[in-house]
ZADREN-280151 format. One record per atom (N, C-alpha, C): z, x, y; residue number from 1; atom name. Coordinates in steps of 0.1 Angstrom, whole numbers, plus 5000, padded with zeros to 4 digits. Layout:
N
torgu up=Z | east=X | north=Y | nr=NUM | atom=CA;
...
END
This chain:
90
torgu up=8545 | east=9197 | north=4949 | nr=1 | atom=N;
torgu up=8539 | east=9202 | north=4960 | nr=1 | atom=CA;
torgu up=8526 | east=9198 | north=4963 | nr=1 | atom=C;
torgu up=8527 | east=9191 | north=4976 | nr=2 | atom=N;
torgu up=8511 | east=9185 | north=4982 | nr=2 | atom=CA;
torgu up=8500 | east=9191 | north=4979 | nr=2 | atom=C;
torgu up=8491 | east=9187 | north=4979 | nr=3 | atom=N;
torgu up=8478 | east=9194 | north=4972 | nr=3 | atom=CA;
torgu up=8470 | east=9188 | north=4982 | nr=3 | atom=C;
torgu up=8460 | east=9198 | north=4995 | nr=4 | atom=N;
torgu up=8455 | east=9197 | north=5003 | nr=4 | atom=CA;
torgu up=8441 | east=9197 | north=4997 | nr=4 | atom=C;
torgu up=8431 | east=9190 | north=5001 | nr=5 | atom=N;
torgu up=8414 | east=9193 | north=5001 | nr=5 | atom=CA;
torgu up=8410 | east=9198 | north=5010 | nr=5 | atom=C;
torgu up=8402 | east=9212 | north=5012 | nr=6 | atom=N;
torgu up=8400 | east=9218 | north=5020 | nr=6 | atom=CA;
torgu up=8380 | east=9223 | north=5021 | nr=6 | atom=C;
torgu up=8377 | east=9212 | north=5033 | nr=7 | atom=N;
torgu up=8365 | east=9215 | north=5030 | nr=7 | atom=CA;
torgu up=8357 | east=9216 | north=5047 | nr=7 | atom=C;
torgu up=8347 | east=9219 | north=5043 | nr=8 | atom=N;
torgu up=8338 | east=9223 | north=5062 | nr=8 | atom=CA;
torgu up=8334 | east=9212 | north=5065 | nr=8 | atom=C;
torgu up=8338 | east=9204 | north=5077 | nr=9 | atom=N;
torgu up=8331 | east=9191 | north=5081 | nr=9 | atom=CA;
torgu up=8316 | east=9190 | north=5082 | nr=9 | atom=C;
torgu up=8311 | east=9180 | north=5081 | nr=10 | atom=N;
torgu up=8299 | east=9181 | north=5082 | nr=10 | atom=CA;
torgu up=8290 | east=9175 | north=5098 | nr=10 | atom=C;
torgu up=8303 | east=9174 | north=5105 | nr=11 | atom=N;
torgu up=8297 | east=9174 | north=5124 | nr=11 | atom=CA;
torgu up=8304 | east=9181 | north=5125 | nr=11 | atom=C;
torgu up=8301 | east=9192 | north=5135 | nr=12 | atom=N;
torgu up=8312 | east=9196 | north=5146 | nr=12 | atom=CA;
torgu up=8314 | east=9192 | north=5161 | nr=12 | atom=C;
torgu up=8328 | east=9196 | north=5161 | nr=13 | atom=N;
torgu up=8332 | east=9190 | north=5170 | nr=13 | atom=CA;
torgu up=8332 | east=9195 | north=5182 | nr=13 | atom=C;
torgu up=8331 | east=9204 | north=5182 | nr=14 | atom=N;
torgu up=8328 | east=9216 | north=5197 | nr=14 | atom=CA;
torgu up=8318 | east=9205 | north=5203 | nr=14 | atom=C;
torgu up=8321 | east=9204 | north=5214 | nr=15 | atom=N;
torgu up=8311 | east=9195 | north=5228 | nr=15 | atom=CA;
torgu up=8302 | east=9205 | north=5231 | nr=15 | atom=C;
torgu up=8301 | east=9221 | north=5235 | nr=16 | atom=N;
torgu up=8294 | east=9227 | north=5235 | nr=16 | atom=CA;
torgu up=8282 | east=9230 | north=5225 | nr=16 | atom=C;
torgu up=8286 | east=9231 | north=5212 | nr=17 | atom=N;
torgu up=8271 | east=9232 | north=5208 | nr=17 | atom=CA;
torgu up=8272 | east=9224 | north=5198 | nr=17 | atom=C;
torgu up=8259 | east=9212 | north=5197 | nr=18 | atom=N;
torgu up=8258 | east=9199 | north=5187 | nr=18 | atom=CA;
torgu up=8256 | east=9204 | north=5175 | nr=18 | atom=C;
torgu up=8261 | east=9196 | north=5164 | nr=19 | atom=N;
torgu up=8257 | east=9200 | north=5150 | nr=19 | atom=CA;
torgu up=8242 | east=9200 | north=5149 | nr=19 | atom=C;
torgu up=8236 | east=9210 | north=5142 | nr=20 | atom=N;
torgu up=8224 | east=9214 | north=5140 | nr=20 | atom=CA;
torgu up=8220 | east=9205 | north=5132 | nr=20 | atom=C;
torgu up=8225 | east=9193 | north=5122 | nr=21 | atom=N;
torgu up=8219 | east=9182 | north=5114 | nr=21 | atom=CA;
torgu up=8214 | east=9172 | north=5128 | nr=21 | atom=C;
torgu up=8224 | east=9168 | north=5138 | nr=22 | atom=N;
torgu up=8221 | east=9158 | north=5149 | nr=22 | atom=CA;
torgu up=8210 | east=9167 | north=5156 | nr=22 | atom=C;
torgu up=8210 | east=9176 | north=5156 | nr=23 | atom=N;
torgu up=8199 | east=9184 | north=5169 | nr=23 | atom=CA;
torgu up=8188 | east=9179 | north=5164 | nr=23 | atom=C;
torgu up=8182 | east=9183 | north=5148 | nr=24 | atom=N;
torgu up=8169 | east=9182 | north=5143 | nr=24 | atom=CA;
torgu up=8167 | east=9168 | north=5143 | nr=24 | atom=C;
torgu up=8178 | east=9157 | north=5142 | nr=25 | atom=N;
torgu up=8177 | east=9144 | north=5136 | nr=25 | atom=CA;
torgu up=8169 | east=9136 | north=5154 | nr=25 | atom=C;
torgu up=8176 | east=9142 | north=5162 | nr=26 | atom=N;
torgu up=8172 | east=9137 | north=5174 | nr=26 | atom=CA;
torgu up=8160 | east=9140 | north=5181 | nr=26 | atom=C;
torgu up=8155 | east=9151 | north=5176 | nr=27 | atom=N;
torgu up=8142 | east=9157 | north=5177 | nr=27 | atom=CA;
torgu up=8130 | east=9151 | north=5169 | nr=27 | atom=C;
torgu up=8136 | east=9145 | north=5156 | nr=28 | atom=N;
torgu up=8126 | east=9142 | north=5147 | nr=28 | atom=CA;
torgu up=8128 | east=9125 | north=5154 | nr=28 | atom=C;
torgu up=8137 | east=9116 | north=5158 | nr=29 | atom=N;
torgu up=8133 | east=9108 | north=5168 | nr=29 | atom=CA;
torgu up=8128 | east=9109 | north=5172 | nr=29 | atom=C;
torgu up=8124 | east=9115 | north=5182 | nr=30 | atom=N;
torgu up=8116 | east=9118 | north=5198 | nr=30 | atom=CA;
torgu up=8107 | east=9117 | north=5193 | nr=30 | atom=C;
torgu up=8100 | east=9124 | north=5178 | nr=31 | atom=N;
torgu up=8088 | east=9127 | north=5179 | nr=31 | atom=CA;
torgu up=8081 | east=9115 | north=5171 | nr=31 | atom=C;
torgu up=8088 | east=9105 | north=5167 | nr=32 | atom=N;
torgu up=8081 | east=9091 | north=5164 | nr=32 | atom=CA;
torgu up=8092 | east=9081 | north=5170 | nr=32 | atom=C;
torgu up=8088 | east=9076 | north=5181 | nr=33 | atom=N;
torgu up=8097 | east=9065 | north=5190 | nr=33 | atom=CA;
torgu up=8092 | east=9051 | north=5184 | nr=33 | atom=C;
torgu up=8103 | east=9047 | north=5186 | nr=34 | atom=N;
torgu up=8106 | east=9029 | north=5183 | nr=34 | atom=CA;
torgu up=8106 | east=9032 | north=5163 | nr=34 | atom=C;
torgu up=8105 | east=9037 | north=5159 | nr=35 | atom=N;
torgu up=8110 | east=9038 | north=5143 | nr=35 | atom=CA;
torgu up=8123 | east=9037 | north=5140 | nr=35 | atom=C;
torgu up=8127 | east=9031 | north=5130 | nr=36 | atom=N;
torgu up=8143 | east=9035 | north=5129 | nr=36 | atom=CA;
torgu up=8142 | east=9044 | north=5115 | nr=36 | atom=C;
torgu up=8156 | east=9051 | north=5117 | nr=37 | atom=N;
torgu up=8157 | east=9061 | north=5108 | nr=37 | atom=CA;
torgu up=8176 | east=9062 | north=5106 | nr=37 | atom=C;
torgu up=8180 | east=9062 | north=5091 | nr=38 | atom=N;
torgu up=8199 | east=9062 | north=5089 | nr=38 | atom=CA;
torgu up=8200 | east=9075 | north=5094 | nr=38 | atom=C;
torgu up=8211 | east=9070 | north=5097 | nr=39 | atom=N;
torgu up=8220 | east=9081 | north=5102 | nr=39 | atom=CA;
torgu up=8225 | east=9093 | north=5094 | nr=39 | atom=C;
torgu up=8222 | east=9108 | north=5096 | nr=40 | atom=N;
torgu up=8220 | east=9116 | north=5088 | nr=40 | atom=CA;
torgu up=8233 | east=9120 | north=5086 | nr=40 | atom=C;
torgu up=8249 | east=9116 | north=5091 | nr=41 | atom=N;
torgu up=8255 | east=9120 | north=5082 | nr=41 | atom=CA;
torgu up=8265 | east=9105 | north=5078 | nr=41 | atom=C;
torgu up=8271 | east=9110 | north=5066 | nr=42 | atom=N;
torgu up=8279 | east=9102 | north=5058 | nr=42 | atom=CA;
torgu up=8288 | east=9096 | north=5067 | nr=42 | atom=C;
torgu up=8289 | east=9083 | north=5069 | nr=43 | atom=N;
torgu up=8301 | east=9077 | north=5074 | nr=43 | atom=CA;
torgu up=8312 | east=9065 | north=5062 | nr=43 | atom=C;
torgu up=8319 | east=9070 | north=5059 | nr=44 | atom=N;
torgu up=8325 | east=9057 | north=5054 | nr=44 | atom=CA;
torgu up=8332 | east=9048 | north=5056 | nr=44 | atom=C;
torgu up=8337 | east=9049 | north=5070 | nr=45 | atom=N;
torgu up=8344 | east=9034 | north=5075 | nr=45 | atom=CA;
torgu up=8330 | east=9026 | north=5083 | nr=45 | atom=C;
torgu up=8331 | east=9012 | north=5077 | nr=46 | atom=N;
torgu up=8322 | east=9003 | north=5084 | nr=46 | atom=CA;
torgu up=8327 | east=9002 | north=5097 | nr=46 | atom=C;
torgu up=8339 | east=9002 | north=5105 | nr=47 | atom=N;
torgu up=8341 | east=8997 | north=5120 | nr=47 | atom=CA;
torgu up=8336 | east=9015 | north=5126 | nr=47 | atom=C;
torgu up=8337 | east=9026 | north=5116 | nr=48 | atom=N;
torgu up=8332 | east=9035 | north=5126 | nr=48 | atom=CA;
torgu up=8315 | east=9033 | north=5129 | nr=48 | atom=C;
torgu up=8310 | east=9033 | north=5113 | nr=49 | atom=N;
torgu up=8298 | east=9030 | north=5116 | nr=49 | atom=CA;
torgu up=8295 | east=9021 | north=5127 | nr=49 | atom=C;
torgu up=8298 | east=9009 | north=5132 | nr=50 | atom=N;
torgu up=8290 | east=9000 | north=5136 | nr=50 | atom=CA;
torgu up=8302 | east=9006 | north=5154 | nr=50 | atom=C;
torgu up=8305 | east=9011 | north=5156 | nr=51 | atom=N;
torgu up=8307 | east=9017 | north=5168 | nr=51 | atom=CA;
torgu up=8302 | east=9030 | north=5174 | nr=51 | atom=C;
torgu up=8295 | east=9037 | north=5164 | nr=52 | atom=N;
torgu up=8280 | east=9047 | north=5164 | nr=52 | atom=CA;
torgu up=8273 | east=9035 | north=5167 | nr=52 | atom=C;
torgu up=8270 | east=9027 | north=5164 | nr=53 | atom=N;
torgu up=8255 | east=9023 | north=5166 | nr=53 | atom=CA;
torgu up=8257 | east=9016 | north=5183 | nr=53 | atom=C;
torgu up=8266 | east=9013 | north=5184 | nr=54 | atom=N;
torgu up=8275 | east=9002 | north=5200 | nr=54 | atom=CA;
torgu up=8274 | east=9013 | north=5210 | nr=54 | atom=C;
torgu up=8280 | east=9024 | north=5210 | nr=55 | atom=N;
torgu up=8279 | east=9037 | north=5217 | nr=55 | atom=CA;
torgu up=8267 | east=9041 | north=5216 | nr=55 | atom=C;
torgu up=8260 | east=9047 | north=5210 | nr=56 | atom=N;
torgu up=8246 | east=9048 | north=5210 | nr=56 | atom=CA;
torgu up=8234 | east=9041 | north=5218 | nr=56 | atom=C;
torgu up=8237 | east=9028 | north=5215 | nr=57 | atom=N;
torgu up=8229 | east=9016 | north=5226 | nr=57 | atom=CA;
torgu up=8236 | east=9018 | north=5239 | nr=57 | atom=C;
torgu up=8251 | east=9014 | north=5241 | nr=58 | atom=N;
torgu up=8253 | east=9013 | north=5256 | nr=58 | atom=CA;
torgu up=8254 | east=9027 | north=5262 | nr=58 | atom=C;
torgu up=8250 | east=9037 | north=5253 | nr=59 | atom=N;
torgu up=8252 | east=9051 | north=5260 | nr=59 | atom=CA;
torgu up=8264 | east=9055 | north=5269 | nr=59 | atom=C;
torgu up=8263 | east=9064 | north=5274 | nr=60 | atom=N;
torgu up=8275 | east=9066 | north=5286 | nr=60 | atom=CA;
torgu up=8286 | east=9078 | north=5274 | nr=60 | atom=C;
torgu up=8296 | east=9080 | north=5280 | nr=61 | atom=N;
torgu up=8306 | east=9093 | north=5274 | nr=61 | atom=CA;
torgu up=8308 | east=9089 | north=5262 | nr=61 | atom=C;
torgu up=8308 | east=9077 | north=5258 | nr=62 | atom=N;
torgu up=8316 | east=9076 | north=5241 | nr=62 | atom=CA;
torgu up=8305 | east=9081 | north=5233 | nr=62 | atom=C;
torgu up=8289 | east=9083 | north=5239 | nr=63 | atom=N;
torgu up=8280 | east=9081 | north=5225 | nr=63 | atom=CA;
torgu up=8280 | east=9099 | north=5222 | nr=63 | atom=C;
torgu up=8274 | east=9099 | north=5216 | nr=64 | atom=N;
torgu up=8271 | east=9118 | north=5210 | nr=64 | atom=CA;
torgu up=8261 | east=9121 | north=5221 | nr=64 | atom=C;
torgu up=8267 | east=9132 | north=5225 | nr=65 | atom=N;
torgu up=8260 | east=9139 | north=5234 | nr=65 | atom=CA;
torgu up=8246 | east=9137 | north=5231 | nr=65 | atom=C;
torgu up=8237 | east=9138 | north=5226 | nr=66 | atom=N;
torgu up=8224 | east=9138 | north=5218 | nr=66 | atom=CA;
torgu up=8215 | east=9129 | north=5222 | nr=66 | atom=C;
torgu up=8229 | east=9120 | north=5220 | nr=67 | atom=N;
torgu up=8221 | east=9103 | north=5221 | nr=67 | atom=CA;
torgu up=8226 | east=9090 | north=5225 | nr=67 | atom=C;
torgu up=8229 | east=9100 | north=5244 | nr=68 | atom=N;
torgu up=8236 | east=9091 | north=5251 | nr=68 | atom=CA;
torgu up=8223 | east=9084 | north=5264 | nr=68 | atom=C;
torgu up=8212 | east=9091 | north=5260 | nr=69 | atom=N;
torgu up=8196 | east=9084 | north=5266 | nr=69 | atom=CA;
torgu up=8186 | east=9082 | north=5257 | nr=69 | atom=C;
torgu up=8181 | east=9071 | north=5258 | nr=70 | atom=N;
torgu up=8168 | east=9066 | north=5254 | nr=70 | atom=CA;
torgu up=8172 | east=9063 | north=5238 | nr=70 | atom=C;
torgu up=8182 | east=9056 | north=5233 | nr=71 | atom=N;
torgu up=8182 | east=9057 | north=5217 | nr=71 | atom=CA;
torgu up=8189 | east=9043 | north=5218 | nr=71 | atom=C;
torgu up=8188 | east=9037 | north=5206 | nr=72 | atom=N;
torgu up=8196 | east=9027 | north=5206 | nr=72 | atom=CA;
torgu up=8199 | east=9026 | north=5188 | nr=72 | atom=C;
torgu up=8212 | east=9022 | north=5185 | nr=73 | atom=N;
torgu up=8214 | east=9018 | north=5173 | nr=73 | atom=CA;
torgu up=8218 | east=9004 | north=5168 | nr=73 | atom=C;
torgu up=8217 | east=9004 | north=5154 | nr=74 | atom=N;
torgu up=8222 | east=8991 | north=5148 | nr=74 | atom=CA;
torgu up=8228 | east=8994 | north=5134 | nr=74 | atom=C;
torgu up=8239 | east=8986 | north=5129 | nr=75 | atom=N;
torgu up=8245 | east=8987 | north=5119 | nr=75 | atom=CA;
torgu up=8239 | east=8976 | north=5105 | nr=75 | atom=C;
torgu up=8239 | east=8983 | north=5097 | nr=76 | atom=N;
torgu up=8234 | east=8970 | north=5084 | nr=76 | atom=CA;
torgu up=8244 | east=8976 | north=5077 | nr=76 | atom=C;
torgu up=8247 | east=8964 | north=5067 | nr=77 | atom=N;
torgu up=8259 | east=8968 | north=5059 | nr=77 | atom=CA;
torgu up=8266 | east=8980 | north=5062 | nr=77 | atom=C;
torgu up=8274 | east=8981 | north=5069 | nr=78 | atom=N;
torgu up=8279 | east=8995 | north=5069 | nr=78 | atom=CA;
torgu up=8268 | east=9009 | north=5071 | nr=78 | atom=C;
torgu up=8256 | east=9008 | north=5070 | nr=79 | atom=N;
torgu up=8254 | east=9021 | north=5075 | nr=79 | atom=CA;
torgu up=8242 | east=9020 | north=5089 | nr=79 | atom=C;
torgu up=8245 | east=9030 | north=5099 | nr=80 | atom=N;
torgu up=8238 | east=9029 | north=5108 | nr=80 | atom=CA;
torgu up=8225 | east=9036 | north=5108 | nr=80 | atom=C;
torgu up=8217 | east=9026 | north=5119 | nr=81 | atom=N;
torgu up=8205 | east=9034 | north=5121 | nr=81 | atom=CA;
torgu up=8202 | east=9032 | north=5136 | nr=81 | atom=C;
torgu up=8193 | east=9043 | north=5141 | nr=82 | atom=N;
torgu up=8188 | east=9047 | north=5152 | nr=82 | atom=CA;
torgu up=8176 | east=9049 | north=5153 | nr=82 | atom=C;
torgu up=8172 | east=9050 | north=5167 | nr=83 | atom=N;
torgu up=8158 | east=9050 | north=5170 | nr=83 | atom=CA;
torgu up=8158 | east=9053 | north=5183 | nr=83 | atom=C;
torgu up=8147 | east=9062 | north=5187 | nr=84 | atom=N;
torgu up=8144 | east=9066 | north=5201 | nr=84 | atom=CA;
torgu up=8133 | east=9053 | north=5211 | nr=84 | atom=C;
torgu up=8140 | east=9051 | north=5220 | nr=85 | atom=N;
torgu up=8132 | east=9040 | north=5227 | nr=85 | atom=CA;
torgu up=8124 | east=9042 | north=5239 | nr=85 | atom=C;
torgu up=8132 | east=9058 | north=5240 | nr=86 | atom=N;
torgu up=8125 | east=9064 | north=5257 | nr=86 | atom=CA;
torgu up=8137 | east=9062 | north=5267 | nr=86 | atom=C;
torgu up=8132 | east=9072 | north=5275 | nr=87 | atom=N;
torgu up=8140 | east=9073 | north=5289 | nr=87 | atom=CA;
torgu up=8138 | east=9060 | north=5294 | nr=87 | atom=C;
torgu up=8150 | east=9055 | north=5302 | nr=88 | atom=N;
torgu up=8150 | east=9044 | north=5307 | nr=88 | atom=CA;
torgu up=8144 | east=9047 | north=5322 | nr=88 | atom=C;
torgu up=8138 | east=9038 | north=5327 | nr=89 | atom=N;
torgu up=8135 | east=9039 | north=5341 | nr=89 | atom=CA;
torgu up=8145 | east=9035 | north=5352 | nr=89 | atom=C;
torgu up=8144 | east=9042 | north=5365 | nr=90 | atom=N;
torgu up=8154 | east=9038 | north=5372 | nr=90 | atom=CA;
torgu up=8146 | east=9027 | north=5386 | nr=90 | atom=C;
END
């Protein structure tokens, strides 16, 4: 018989209710604009870490909801970092 490991996910998938950790992280970044901080949720895939950073920097629908506007991401050795740079002016 196959054994399945049941655990609670660290990121809530429900789009209507953001993960409290990411909500707190976004607020902390806004309080300290321009400063880089390590992504608070462990990401085990190098390619997914790079994708998260790219999506945050480019914004749009593929970025996490809380980080679609005013944030930049970069990936160093598979570890994503994010900073708040402010809202874009039109």
